[in-house]
PAPA-505730 format. One record per residue (C-alpha): residue in one letter; chain; x, y, z. Coordinates in steps of 0.05 Angstrom, whole numbers, m for minus. Layout:
REM residues N
@type->A | mol->A | east->X | north->Y | up->Z .
...
END
This chain:
REM residues 453
@type->M | mol->A | east->4251 | north->1395 | up->2470 .
@type->N | mol->A | east->4203 | north->1363 | up->2409 .
@type->S | mol->A | east->4250 | north->1324 | up->2393 .
@type->S | mol->A | east->4267 | north->1294 | up->2463 .
@type->K | mol->A | east->4201 | north->1276 | up->2476 .
@type->I | mol->A | east->4163 | north->1208 | up->2468 .
@type->D | mol->A | east->4094 | north->1190 | up->2439 .
@type->M | mol->A | east->4065 | north->1148 | up->2493 .
@type->T | mol->A | east->3993 | north->1137 | up->2467 .
@type->H | mol->A | east->4013 | north->1113 | up->2391 .
@type->G | mol->A | east->4058 | north->1064 | up->2361 .
@type->P | mol->A | east->4095 | north->1000 | up->2381 .
@type->L | mol->A | east->4111 | north->1007 | up->2458 .
@type->L | mol->A | east->4173 | north->959 | up->2483 .
@type->G | mol->A | east->4221 | north->1004 | up->2443 .
@type->K | mol->A | east->4195 | north->1063 | up->2475 .
@type->L | mol->A | east->4183 | north->1038 | up->2538 .
@type->I | mol->A | east->4258 | north->1020 | up->2542 .
@type->I | mol->A | east->4283 | north->1085 | up->2513 .
@type->F | mol->A | east->4243 | north->1126 | up->2559 .
@type->T | mol->A | east->4269 | north->1082 | up->2611 .
@type->I | mol->A | east->4338 | north->1087 | up->2602 .
@type->P | mol->A | east->4355 | north->1160 | up->2616 .
@type->I | mol->A | east->4319 | north->1151 | up->2679 .
@type->I | mol->A | east->4361 | north->1097 | up->2699 .
@type->L | mol->A | east->4414 | north->1131 | up->2681 .
@type->S | mol->A | east->4397 | north->1197 | up->2718 .
@type->G | mol->A | east->4379 | north->1155 | up->2783 .
@type->V | mol->A | east->4452 | north->1126 | up->2781 .
@type->L | mol->A | east->4482 | north->1193 | up->2773 .
@type->Q | mol->A | east->4436 | north->1219 | up->2833 .
@type->L | mol->A | east->4461 | north->1154 | up->2876 .
@type->L | mol->A | east->4540 | north->1170 | up->2861 .
@type->F | mol->A | east->4534 | north->1236 | up->2896 .
@type->N | mol->A | east->4523 | north->1197 | up->2949 .
@type->A | mol->A | east->4562 | north->1144 | up->2934 .
@type->A | mol->A | east->4627 | north->1191 | up->2925 .
@type->D | mol->A | east->4609 | north->1216 | up->2983 .
@type->V | mol->A | east->4619 | north->1142 | up->3019 .
@type->I | mol->A | east->4675 | north->1132 | up->2981 .
@type->V | mol->A | east->4721 | north->1186 | up->2994 .
@type->V | mol->A | east->4708 | north->1190 | up->3067 .
@type->G | mol->A | east->4723 | north->1110 | up->3072 .
@type->R | mol->A | east->4784 | north->1122 | up->3036 .
@type->F | mol->A | east->4808 | north->1190 | up->3064 .
@type->A | mol->A | east->4769 | north->1199 | up->3135 .
@type->G | mol->A | east->4766 | north->1134 | up->3166 .
@type->E | mol->A | east->4712 | north->1076 | up->3186 .
@type->A | mol->A | east->4682 | north->1120 | up->3233 .
@type->S | mol->A | east->4662 | north->1172 | up->3179 .
@type->L | mol->A | east->4638 | north->1117 | up->3127 .
@type->A | mol->A | east->4595 | north->1094 | up->3177 .
@type->A | mol->A | east->4578 | north->1164 | up->3191 .
@type->V | mol->A | east->4556 | north->1186 | up->3116 .
@type->G | mol->A | east->4528 | north->1104 | up->3099 .
@type->S | mol->A | east->4486 | north->1104 | up->3164 .
@type->T | mol->A | east->4438 | north->1169 | up->3144 .
@type->N | mol->A | east->4412 | north->1139 | up->3081 .
@type->S | mol->A | east->4349 | north->1110 | up->3113 .
@type->L | mol->A | east->4339 | north->1182 | up->3165 .
@type->I | mol->A | east->4346 | north->1218 | up->3103 .
@type->N | mol->A | east->4300 | north->1190 | up->3065 .
@type->L | mol->A | east->4258 | north->1175 | up->3126 .
@type->M | mol->A | east->4258 | north->1250 | up->3135 .
@type->T | mol->A | east->4246 | north->1273 | up->3057 .
@type->N | mol->A | east->4201 | north->1214 | up->3020 .
@type->L | mol->A | east->4137 | north->1245 | up->3048 .
@type->F | mol->A | east->4160 | north->1310 | up->3006 .
@type->I | mol->A | east->4187 | north->1270 | up->2950 .
@type->G | mol->A | east->4125 | north->1227 | up->2939 .
@type->M | mol->A | east->4084 | north->1288 | up->2923 .
@type->S | mol->A | east->4127 | north->1296 | up->2870 .
@type->V | mol->A | east->4092 | north->1234 | up->2839 .
@type->G | mol->A | east->4020 | north->1271 | up->2846 .
@type->A | mol->A | east->4056 | north->1314 | up->2799 .
@type->N | mol->A | east->4075 | north->1270 | up->2748 .
@type->V | mol->A | east->4015 | north->1234 | up->2750 .
@type->C | mol->A | east->3970 | north->1295 | up->2734 .
@type->A | mol->A | east->4008 | north->1324 | up->2681 .
@type->A | mol->A | east->4012 | north->1253 | up->2650 .
@type->Q | mol->A | east->3940 | north->1252 | up->2646 .
@type->F | mol->A | east->3928 | north->1324 | up->2630 .
@type->F | mol->A | east->3971 | north->1308 | up->2566 .
@type->G | mol->A | east->3938 | north->1253 | up->2551 .
@type->A | mol->A | east->3869 | north->1286 | up->2555 .
@type->G | mol->A | east->3893 | north->1344 | up->2515 .
@type->Q | mol->A | east->3890 | north->1389 | up->2580 .
@type->L | mol->A | east->3941 | north->1441 | up->2565 .
@type->K | mol->A | east->3919 | north->1495 | up->2607 .
@type->D | mol->A | east->3920 | north->1445 | up->2666 .
@type->V | mol->A | east->3990 | north->1418 | up->2645 .
@type->R | mol->A | east->4016 | north->1497 | up->2660 .
@type->K | mol->A | east->3972 | north->1504 | up->2720 .
@type->T | mol->A | east->4016 | north->1439 | up->2738 .
@type->V | mol->A | east->4088 | north->1466 | up->2732 .
@type->H | mol->A | east->4079 | north->1528 | up->2771 .
@type->T | mol->A | east->4040 | north->1499 | up->2827 .
@type->S | mol->A | east->4089 | north->1448 | up->2831 .
@type->T | mol->A | east->4144 | north->1496 | up->2835 .
@type->A | mol->A | east->4113 | north->1532 | up->2895 .
@type->F | mol->A | east->4098 | north->1480 | up->2935 .
@type->S | mol->A | east->4163 | north->1443 | up->2918 .
@type->L | mol->A | east->4195 | north->1502 | up->2946 .
@type->I | mol->A | east->4158 | north->1515 | up->3014 .
@type->C | mol->A | east->4167 | north->1437 | up->3019 .
@type->G | mol->A | east->4244 | north->1445 | up->3012 .
@type->V | mol->A | east->4241 | north->1507 | up->3068 .
@type->I | mol->A | east->4205 | north->1468 | up->3119 .
@type->L | mol->A | east->4258 | north->1404 | up->3106 .
@type->I | mol->A | east->4321 | north->1452 | up->3123 .
@type->F | mol->A | east->4293 | north->1468 | up->3199 .
@type->I | mol->A | east->4277 | north->1390 | up->3199 .
@type->G | mol->A | east->4341 | north->1370 | up->3190 .
@type->A | mol->A | east->4374 | north->1421 | up->3234 .
@type->F | mol->A | east->4335 | north->1408 | up->3290 .
@type->G | mol->A | east->4311 | north->1339 | up->3277 .
@type->A | mol->A | east->4380 | north->1306 | up->3260 .
@type->R | mol->A | east->4413 | north->1286 | up->3321 .
@type->P | mol->A | east->4346 | north->1271 | up->3361 .
@type->M | mol->A | east->4336 | north->1216 | up->3306 .
@type->L | mol->A | east->4404 | north->1193 | up->3307 .
@type->E | mol->A | east->4402 | north->1175 | up->3381 .
@type->L | mol->A | east->4335 | north->1142 | up->3373 .
@type->M | mol->A | east->4372 | north->1093 | up->3323 .
@type->G | mol->A | east->4424 | north->1080 | up->3362 .
@type->S | mol->A | east->4477 | north->1112 | up->3326 .
@type->P | mol->A | east->4551 | north->1087 | up->3367 .
@type->A | mol->A | east->4584 | north->1146 | up->3405 .
@type->D | mol->A | east->4636 | north->1144 | up->3345 .
@type->V | mol->A | east->4591 | north->1162 | up->3295 .
@type->I | mol->A | east->4534 | north->1201 | up->3316 .
@type->S | mol->A | east->4570 | north->1275 | up->3317 .
@type->L | mol->A | east->4589 | north->1267 | up->3249 .
@type->A | mol->A | east->4534 | north->1238 | up->3232 .
@type->A | mol->A | east->4486 | north->1292 | up->3256 .
@type->L | mol->A | east->4539 | north->1347 | up->3221 .
@type->Y | mol->A | east->4537 | north->1312 | up->3156 .
@type->V | mol->A | east->4447 | north->1310 | up->3154 .
@type->R | mol->A | east->4451 | north->1385 | up->3177 .
@type->I | mol->A | east->4495 | north->1408 | up->3118 .
@type->Y | mol->A | east->4463 | north->1359 | up->3069 .
@type->F | mol->A | east->4394 | north->1385 | up->3086 .
@type->I | mol->A | east->4410 | north->1456 | up->3067 .
@type->A | mol->A | east->4395 | north->1426 | up->2997 .
@type->M | mol->A | east->4327 | north->1404 | up->3003 .
@type->P | mol->A | east->4300 | north->1466 | up->2969 .
@type->A | mol->A | east->4332 | north->1450 | up->2900 .
@type->I | mol->A | east->4324 | north->1373 | up->2919 .
@type->M | mol->A | east->4256 | north->1377 | up->2921 .
@type->L | mol->A | east->4245 | north->1433 | up->2860 .
@type->Y | mol->A | east->4286 | north->1390 | up->2822 .
@type->N | mol->A | east->4244 | north->1324 | up->2831 .
@type->F | mol->A | east->4186 | north->1354 | up->2818 .
@type->L | mol->A | east->4205 | north->1393 | up->2753 .
@type->A | mol->A | east->4237 | north->1329 | up->2724 .
@type->A | mol->A | east->4169 | north->1286 | up->2745 .
@type->I | mol->A | east->4131 | north->1334 | up->2702 .
@type->L | mol->A | east->4178 | north->1340 | up->2650 .
@type->R | mol->A | east->4175 | north->1255 | up->2645 .
@type->S | mol->A | east->4098 | north->1268 | up->2638 .
@type->A | mol->A | east->4113 | north->1297 | up->2574 .
@type->G | mol->A | east->4155 | north->1245 | up->2550 .
@type->D | mol->A | east->4227 | north->1275 | up->2557 .
@type->T | mol->A | east->4278 | north->1248 | up->2605 .
@type->K | mol->A | east->4338 | north->1259 | up->2568 .
@type->H | mol->A | east->4347 | north->1333 | up->2590 .
@type->P | mol->A | east->4349 | north->1313 | up->2669 .
@type->L | mol->A | east->4406 | north->1265 | up->2648 .
@type->I | mol->A | east->4446 | north->1315 | up->2613 .
@type->F | mol->A | east->4441 | north->1363 | up->2681 .
@type->L | mol->A | east->4455 | north->1311 | up->2729 .
@type->T | mol->A | east->4511 | north->1291 | up->2687 .
@type->V | mol->A | east->4541 | north->1360 | up->2689 .
@type->A | mol->A | east->4523 | north->1369 | up->2770 .
@type->G | mol->A | east->4553 | north->1297 | up->2782 .
@type->V | mol->A | east->4623 | north->1306 | up->2751 .
@type->I | mol->A | east->4631 | north->1376 | up->2796 .
@type->N | mol->A | east->4607 | north->1332 | up->2859 .
@type->V | mol->A | east->4660 | north->1287 | up->2851 .
@type->L | mol->A | east->4714 | north->1342 | up->2839 .
@type->F | mol->A | east->4688 | north->1381 | up->2899 .
@type->N | mol->A | east->4694 | north->1312 | up->2947 .
@type->L | mol->A | east->4759 | north->1309 | up->2928 .
@type->V | mol->A | east->4788 | north->1383 | up->2941 .
@type->L | mol->A | east->4749 | north->1387 | up->3001 .
@type->V | mol->A | east->4759 | north->1323 | up->3035 .
@type->I | mol->A | east->4837 | north->1309 | up->3005 .
@type->V | mol->A | east->4861 | north->1380 | up->2999 .
@type->F | mol->A | east->4825 | north->1417 | up->3050 .
@type->K | mol->A | east->4815 | north->1357 | up->3104 .
@type->L | mol->A | east->4741 | north->1368 | up->3112 .
@type->G | mol->A | east->4723 | north->1298 | up->3118 .
@type->V | mol->A | east->4641 | north->1298 | up->3129 .
@type->A | mol->A | east->4636 | north->1368 | up->3125 .
@type->G | mol->A | east->4669 | north->1368 | up->3054 .
@type->V | mol->A | east->4628 | north->1313 | up->3025 .
@type->A | mol->A | east->4562 | north->1345 | up->3050 .
@type->I | mol->A | east->4585 | north->1414 | up->3020 .
@type->A | mol->A | east->4601 | north->1384 | up->2956 .
@type->T | mol->A | east->4527 | north->1347 | up->2948 .
@type->V | mol->A | east->4500 | north->1418 | up->2963 .
@type->T | mol->A | east->4531 | north->1455 | up->2918 .
@type->S | mol->A | east->4517 | north->1397 | up->2856 .
@type->N | mol->A | east->4443 | north->1396 | up->2878 .
@type->Y | mol->A | east->4434 | north->1469 | up->2868 .
@type->I | mol->A | east->4470 | north->1463 | up->2807 .
@type->S | mol->A | east->4428 | north->1410 | up->2777 .
@type->C | mol->A | east->4365 | north->1448 | up->2806 .
@type->G | mol->A | east->4389 | north->1505 | up->2769 .
@type->M | mol->A | east->4400 | north->1480 | up->2697 .
@type->L | mol->A | east->4332 | north->1451 | up->2697 .
@type->V | mol->A | east->4292 | north->1511 | up->2716 .
@type->A | mol->A | east->4328 | north->1546 | up->2670 .
@type->F | mol->A | east->4309 | north->1492 | up->2621 .
@type->F | mol->A | east->4239 | north->1507 | up->2636 .
@type->M | mol->A | east->4245 | north->1580 | up->2631 .
@type->K | mol->A | east->4265 | north->1577 | up->2559 .
@type->Q | mol->A | east->4206 | north->1533 | up->2541 .
@type->D | mol->A | east->4154 | north->1555 | up->2485 .
@type->D | mol->A | east->4096 | north->1504 | up->2500 .
@type->A | mol->A | east->4052 | north->1484 | up->2567 .
@type->L | mol->A | east->4116 | north->1475 | up->2605 .
@type->K | mol->A | east->4136 | north->1549 | up->2599 .
@type->L | mol->A | east->4159 | north->1561 | up->2678 .
@type->E | mol->A | east->4138 | north->1646 | up->2691 .
@type->I | mol->A | east->4167 | north->1667 | up->2752 .
@type->S | mol->A | east->4112 | north->1716 | up->2753 .
@type->K | mol->A | east->4064 | north->1668 | up->2748 .
@type->I | mol->A | east->4087 | north->1622 | up->2804 .
@type->S | mol->A | east->4030 | north->1602 | up->2848 .
@type->I | mol->A | east->3989 | north->1545 | up->2876 .
@type->D | mol->A | east->3923 | north->1531 | up->2844 .
@type->G | mol->A | east->3880 | north->1497 | up->2897 .
@type->R | mol->A | east->3851 | north->1446 | up->2848 .
@type->I | mol->A | east->3911 | north->1433 | up->2820 .
@type->L | mol->A | east->3942 | north->1427 | up->2889 .
@type->K | mol->A | east->3884 | north->1378 | up->2911 .
@type->K | mol->A | east->3899 | north->1330 | up->2853 .
@type->I | mol->A | east->3975 | north->1326 | up->2871 .
@type->I | mol->A | east->3964 | north->1315 | up->2941 .
@type->R | mol->A | east->3903 | north->1271 | up->2933 .
@type->I | mol->A | east->3961 | north->1225 | up->2889 .
@type->G | mol->A | east->4020 | north->1246 | up->2922 .
@type->L | mol->A | east->4006 | north->1245 | up->2996 .
@type->P | mol->A | east->3995 | north->1170 | up->2993 .
@type->A | mol->A | east->4058 | north->1156 | up->2956 .
@type->G | mol->A | east->4096 | north->1201 | up->3005 .
@type->I | mol->A | east->4067 | north->1169 | up->3068 .
@type->Q | mol->A | east->4088 | north->1098 | up->3037 .
@type->G | mol->A | east->4158 | north->1122 | up->3028 .
@type->T | mol->A | east->4158 | north->1149 | up->3094 .
@type->V | mol->A | east->4138 | north->1091 | up->3130 .
@type->F | mol->A | east->4182 | north->1046 | up->3077 .
@type->S | mol->A | east->4241 | north->1089 | up->3104 .
@type->L | mol->A | east->4213 | north->1089 | up->3180 .
@type->S | mol->A | east->4217 | north->1008 | up->3169 .
@type->N | mol->A | east->4288 | north->1023 | up->3142 .
@type->V | mol->A | east->4302 | north->1058 | up->3202 .
@type->V | mol->A | east->4287 | north->1009 | up->3247 .
@type->I | mol->A | east->4330 | north->954 | up->3205 .
@type->Q | mol->A | east->4383 | north->1006 | up->3213 .
@type->S | mol->A | east->4379 | north->1007 | up->3288 .
@type->A | mol->A | east->4387 | north->938 | up->3283 .
@type->I | mol->A | east->4443 | north->928 | up->3247 .
@type->N | mol->A | east->4472 | north->994 | up->3293 .
@type->S | mol->A | east->4465 | north->929 | up->3355 .
@type->F | mol->A | east->4526 | north->892 | up->3310 .
@type->G | mol->A | east->4574 | north->945 | up->3320 .
@type->T | mol->A | east->4615 | north->995 | up->3279 .
@type->A | mol->A | east->4646 | north->945 | up->3225 .
@type->V | mol->A | east->4577 | north->912 | up->3204 .
@type->I | mol->A | east->4553 | north->986 | up->3196 .
@type->A | mol->A | east->4597 | north->1003 | up->3157 .
@type->G | mol->A | east->4600 | north->939 | up->3107 .
@type->S | mol->A | east->4519 | north->940 | up->3110 .
@type->S | mol->A | east->4520 | north->1018 | up->3089 .
@type->A | mol->A | east->4575 | north->1000 | up->3028 .
@type->A | mol->A | east->4525 | north->949 | up->3003 .
@type->G | mol->A | east->4468 | north->990 | up->3016 .
@type->S | mol->A | east->4504 | north->1034 | up->2972 .
@type->I | mol->A | east->4509 | north->986 | up->2917 .
@type->E | mol->A | east->4438 | north->959 | up->2924 .
@type->G | mol->A | east->4422 | north->1030 | up->2914 .
@type->F | mol->A | east->4443 | north->1023 | up->2842 .
@type->V | mol->A | east->4407 | north->965 | up->2825 .
@type->Y | mol->A | east->4342 | north->988 | up->2861 .
@type->I | mol->A | east->4337 | north->1056 | up->2818 .
@type->S | mol->A | east->4342 | north->1018 | up->2753 .
@type->M | mol->A | east->4280 | north->979 | up->2773 .
@type->N | mol->A | east->4251 | north->1035 | up->2801 .
@type->S | mol->A | east->4263 | north->1069 | up->2744 .
@type->V | mol->A | east->4220 | north->1019 | up->2711 .
@type->S | mol->A | east->4158 | north->1038 | up->2755 .
@type->Q | mol->A | east->4164 | north->1109 | up->2740 .
@type->T | mol->A | east->4161 | north->1094 | up->2669 .
@type->C | mol->A | east->4100 | north->1050 | up->2685 .
@type->V | mol->A | east->4064 | north->1105 | up->2716 .
@type->T | mol->A | east->4078 | north->1157 | up->2670 .
@type->F | mol->A | east->4058 | north->1112 | up->2608 .
@type->V | mol->A | east->3999 | north->1091 | up->2641 .
@type->G | mol->A | east->3981 | north->1161 | up->2668 .
@type->Q | mol->A | east->3976 | north->1186 | up->2601 .
@type->N | mol->A | east->3939 | north->1124 | up->2561 .
@type->Y | mol->A | east->3893 | north->1129 | up->2623 .
@type->G | mol->A | east->3880 | north->1203 | up->2604 .
@type->A | mol->A | east->3872 | north->1183 | up->2530 .
@type->G | mol->A | east->3822 | north->1128 | up->2551 .
@type->D | mol->A | east->3863 | north->1075 | up->2525 .
@type->E | mol->A | east->3850 | north->1013 | up->2563 .
@type->K | mol->A | east->3885 | north->961 | up->2521 .
@type->R | mol->A | east->3951 | north->1015 | up->2515 .
@type->V | mol->A | east->3940 | north->1003 | up->2587 .
@type->K | mol->A | east->3944 | north->939 | up->2600 .
@type->R | mol->A | east->4002 | north->926 | up->2554 .
@type->V | mol->A | east->4043 | north->973 | up->2590 .
@type->I | mol->A | east->4038 | north->938 | up->2652 .
@type->F | mol->A | east->4049 | north->872 | up->2629 .
@type->E | mol->A | east->4114 | north->902 | up->2590 .
@type->C | mol->A | east->4140 | north->934 | up->2652 .
@type->L | mol->A | east->4132 | north->875 | up->2692 .
@type->G | mol->A | east->4174 | north->836 | up->2640 .
@type->I | mol->A | east->4227 | north->888 | up->2637 .
@type->V | mol->A | east->4234 | north->904 | up->2710 .
@type->T | mol->A | east->4236 | north->822 | up->2729 .
@type->V | mol->A | east->4299 | north->819 | up->2673 .
@type->V | mol->A | east->4339 | north->885 | up->2699 .
@type->G | mol->A | east->4331 | north->856 | up->2771 .
@type->L | mol->A | east->4343 | north->791 | up->2764 .
@type->V | mol->A | east->4409 | north->807 | up->2724 .
@type->M | mol->A | east->4435 | north->872 | up->2754 .
@type->G | mol->A | east->4422 | north->843 | up->2828 .
@type->N | mol->A | east->4462 | north->773 | up->2808 .
@type->L | mol->A | east->4512 | north->820 | up->2784 .
@type->A | mol->A | east->4520 | north->857 | up->2846 .
@type->H | mol->A | east->4529 | north->790 | up->2887 .
@type->G | mol->A | east->4576 | north->753 | up->2841 .
@type->F | mol->A | east->4616 | north->819 | up->2847 .
@type->A | mol->A | east->4609 | north->832 | up->2921 .
@type->G | mol->A | east->4686 | north->825 | up->2940 .
@type->T | mol->A | east->4704 | north->875 | up->2886 .
@type->L | mol->A | east->4650 | north->931 | up->2888 .
@type->L | mol->A | east->4651 | north->928 | up->2969 .
@type->G | mol->A | east->4726 | north->934 | up->2962 .
@type->I | mol->A | east->4715 | north->1001 | up->2929 .
@type->Y | mol->A | east->4681 | north->1025 | up->2998 .
@type->T | mol->A | east->4724 | north->999 | up->3045 .
@type->D | mol->A | east->4788 | north->950 | up->3057 .
@type->S | mol->A | east->4761 | north->919 | up->3125 .
@type->P | mol->A | east->4752 | north->850 | up->3124 .
@type->E | mol->A | east->4697 | north->840 | up->3167 .
@type->A | mol->A | east->4652 | north->898 | up->3147 .
@type->I | mol->A | east->4660 | north->864 | up->3070 .
@type->A | mol->A | east->4637 | north->799 | up->3095 .
@type->A | mol->A | east->4580 | north->837 | up->3130 .
@type->G | mol->A | east->4566 | north->866 | up->3066 .
@type->T | mol->A | east->4568 | north->812 | up->3022 .
@type->L | mol->A | east->4517 | north->782 | up->3064 .
@type->R | mol->A | east->4469 | north->836 | up->3063 .
@type->L | mol->A | east->4489 | north->835 | up->2980 .
@type->F | mol->A | east->4462 | north->755 | up->2983 .
@type->W | mol->A | east->4400 | north->777 | up->3017 .
@type->V | mol->A | east->4376 | north->827 | up->2986 .
@type->C | mol->A | east->4401 | north->834 | up->2907 .
@type->C | mol->A | east->4386 | north->763 | up->2894 .
@type->P | mol->A | east->4307 | north->761 | up->2904 .
@type->Y | mol->A | east->4312 | north->840 | up->2888 .
@type->F | mol->A | east->4266 | north->840 | up->2822 .
@type->L | mol->A | east->4210 | north->812 | up->2873 .
@type->C | mol->A | east->4210 | north->889 | up->2900 .
@type->G | mol->A | east->4219 | north->913 | up->2823 .
@type->I | mol->A | east->4156 | north->882 | up->2812 .
@type->M | mol->A | east->4124 | north->897 | up->2870 .
@type->D | mol->A | east->4137 | north->976 | up->2853 .
@type->S | mol->A | east->4116 | north->969 | up->2782 .
@type->L | mol->A | east->4040 | north->938 | up->2804 .
@type->T | mol->A | east->4047 | north->1002 | up->2842 .
@type->G | mol->A | east->4061 | north->1052 | up->2791 .
@type->G | mol->A | east->4001 | north->1015 | up->2744 .
@type->L | mol->A | east->3954 | north->1034 | up->2802 .
@type->R | mol->A | east->3973 | north->1108 | up->2817 .
@type->G | mol->A | east->3980 | north->1118 | up->2732 .
@type->L | mol->A | east->3909 | north->1091 | up->2739 .
@type->G | mol->A | east->3887 | north->1147 | up->2791 .
@type->N | mol->A | east->3888 | north->1101 | up->2848 .
@type->S | mol->A | east->3949 | north->1117 | up->2908 .
@type->T | mol->A | east->3912 | north->1105 | up->2962 .
@type->L | mol->A | east->3899 | north->1029 | up->2958 .
@type->P | mol->A | east->3975 | north->1012 | up->2940 .
@type->M | mol->A | east->3992 | north->1053 | up->3003 .
@type->I | mol->A | east->3957 | north->1014 | up->3056 .
@type->V | mol->A | east->3975 | north->951 | up->3022 .
@type->S | mol->A | east->4048 | north->966 | up->3024 .
@type->L | mol->A | east->4041 | north->988 | up->3093 .
@type->L | mol->A | east->4016 | north->933 | up->3117 .
@type->G | mol->A | east->4043 | north->875 | up->3065 .
@type->A | mol->A | east->4124 | north->909 | up->3068 .
@type->C | mol->A | east->4130 | north->953 | up->3125 .
@type->A | mol->A | east->4081 | north->921 | up->3175 .
@type->T | mol->A | east->4115 | north->857 | up->3160 .
@type->R | mol->A | east->4187 | north->875 | up->3172 .
@type->L | mol->A | east->4163 | north->919 | up->3233 .
@type->I | mol->A | east->4135 | north->852 | up->3262 .
@type->W | mol->A | east->4186 | north->808 | up->3243 .
@type->I | mol->A | east->4250 | north->846 | up->3283 .
@type->A | mol->A | east->4205 | north->852 | up->3346 .
@type->T | mol->A | east->4194 | north->782 | up->3345 .
@type->Y | mol->A | east->4234 | north->726 | up->3309 .
@type->F | mol->A | east->4290 | north->767 | up->3300 .
@type->Q | mol->A | east->4300 | north->787 | up->3382 .
@type->I | mol->A | east->4298 | north->703 | up->3396 .
@type->H | mol->A | east->4347 | north->698 | up->3335 .
@type->H | mol->A | east->4390 | north->753 | up->3335 .
@type->T | mol->A | east->4430 | north->744 | up->3268 .
@type->Q | mol->A | east->4437 | north->783 | up->3204 .
@type->N | mol->A | east->4409 | north->730 | up->3169 .
@type->V | mol->A | east->4351 | north->727 | up->3206 .
@type->L | mol->A | east->4342 | north->812 | up->3196 .
@type->F | mol->A | east->4354 | north->807 | up->3123 .
@type->F | mol->A | east->4310 | north->761 | up->3109 .
@type->S | mol->A | east->4252 | north->805 | up->3122 .
@type->Y | mol->A | east->4270 | north->833 | up->3055 .
@type->P | mol->A | east->4249 | north->784 | up->3005 .
@type->G | mol->A | east->4188 | north->758 | up->3054 .
@type->S | mol->A | east->4159 | north->827 | up->3057 .
@type->W | mol->A | east->4165 | north->838 | up->2983 .
@type->F | mol->A | east->4131 | north->774 | up->2954 .
@type->L | mol->A | east->4066 | north->779 | up->3002 .
@type->T | mol->A | east->4062 | north->852 | up->2985 .
@type->L | mol->A | east->4066 | north->839 | up->2907 .
@type->T | mol->A | east->4022 | north->784 | up->2916 .
@type->V | mol->A | east->3961 | north->824 | up->2942 .
@type->H | mol->A | east->3985 | north->885 | up->2901 .
@type->S | mol->A | east->3973 | north->841 | up->2828 .
@type->I | mol->A | east->3906 | north->826 | up->2864 .
@type->C | mol->A | east->3882 | north->895 | up->2868 .
@type->L | mol->A | east->3908 | north->922 | up->2801 .
@type->T | mol->A | east->3858 | north->875 | up->2774 .
@type->I | mol->A | east->3799 | north->893 | up->2809 .
@type->I | mol->A | east->3815 | north->963 | up->2795 .
@type->Y | mol->A | east->3828 | north->962 | up->2724 .
@type->K | mol->A | east->3765 | north->911 | up->2708 .
@type->K | mol->A | east->3722 | north->971 | up->2742 .
@type->W | mol->A | east->3747 | north->1022 | up->2702 .
@type->V | mol->A | east->3752 | north->978 | up->2642 .
@type->Q | mol->A | east->3668 | north->967 | up->2659 .
@type->K | mol->A | east->3658 | north->1043 | up->2677 .
@type->K | mol->A | east->3680 | north->1058 | up->2607 .
@type->S | mol->A | east->3644 | north->1010 | up->2572 .
@type->S | mol->A | east->3577 | north->1034 | up->2608 .
@type->E | mol->A | east->3590 | north->1106 | up->2592 .
@type->I | mol->A | east->3600 | north->1081 | up->2518 .
@type->R | mol->A | east->3531 | north->1052 | up->2523 .
@type->I | mol->A | east->3498 | north->1105 | up->2554 .
END
C-alpha cells in the first residue's frame, strides 16, 4: 500500500501530478468502457433502436445519480485535509462513515430507478420505439447502485491517501468481465438491452467487492472493519457540507443535459443514435480532463490541511496547464477521427453525420470545460464548495436552459443547440477564476494574521 502512495505535500509537483492523474484517467476510461461496450454491442447486434435506447439513458442516469456521487467529493476533501493535518483518527471515521452513508444512498437509488425511469423518460420525450427498452435498461442498471456508490466513496478516500493505482487494477478486471458478459448475453443468449444491463451490474459488484476487500486488509488509518461501520455525525456533516453542493451542481448539470437530450430527441432516431455515439466518445475526453480536476482537489486539499499556501497555488496553476494540454490534444483528435470512431458504434450515414457535428461543437473547445472543472476542484480543495456550485448553476446550467428556451426555439438546428456547451463553459470559467483568486487571497491573509497574533 505504501509503495502506491504519493507524497503530495513535499518535493517536486509536476511529475507527481501526472503520475497521480494517469491512473485516474485510465480508471475513468474503464468505467466509460462499461457503457461504451453496452452501446457498441447493442448497436452492432441488437439494432438502431436498442442503440438509441441505451445511449439516450446516459443523461437520465447521471441526473438520478450525480447528487449522491457528488457526495464522494466531500469524502475525498475531508480525508485529504485530515491526512494533510495528520489527523488519522478522523481518517478512520471518514472511511466507516462513508461506507455506511454510500450504502444507504445506493439502496435509495434502486427505488428511484425502479419507479422513476419510465416517467422521466416520458418527460424527456423518448420516441415510442425507444422508451420501453430504455426504461428496462435503467431499471436493471440501478440494481448496481449500492456497489457504484460504495466504490465511488472508497475510491475517493483512497485517492486522498495518494493511491490511484489499486482502483485501476480492480476496474481492469471488472472491465474485462463486463465486455465478455456483454458478448455472451447479447450475441449468444439474445438478451439485447437487458443483457448489457446485467453485464454492467455484475461488473460493478465485482469491482466494488475487490475494493472493499482491499480496504479490509489494510493495517493503517484506511482499514475497514465491518463492526465499526457507522455514521459519525461530525464527519458526515463535513462530508455533506462539501459534497452536497458538488452533488447539486452535478445534478443540475445533468438536468441541463436532459433538456438538451430532449431537444436532440426532436430530431429523430438517427440523430439520437449519432449523438449517443458521439456522447460516448466525448466521455473519454471529458474523463481525462476531469481526472485532472480530481487531482487538483486532492492535492489542494492535502496542502490546505498542511497550511502550505505556496504549494496550493503551484498545484492549481500546474493543473490548469495539464488540463489545457489534455483537452486540446484529445478533443481535436476525437473530432479529427470522428468518422472512424463513430463507425465503431453505427454504420448509419445519417447517424455518423449527426455525431460528427456534435463532436465539432463539443470536443474542439472541450479544454474550456477542463479549465472550468479544475478551477472548481481548486475551490473545493480549499473547503469552499457552495460558491462554485452557485457559479456553475448560473453560468453554465441556467445559460444553457435560457439558450434552448429562447434562441434555439427560433433557430431549431443542431448547430445552435450544441453551441450552448462552449458558450456556457467560457462564461463559467471566467467567473470561477475570479472567485478562486478572492478565496485564495482571503485564506492567505487569514493565515498571515494568525501568525502575527
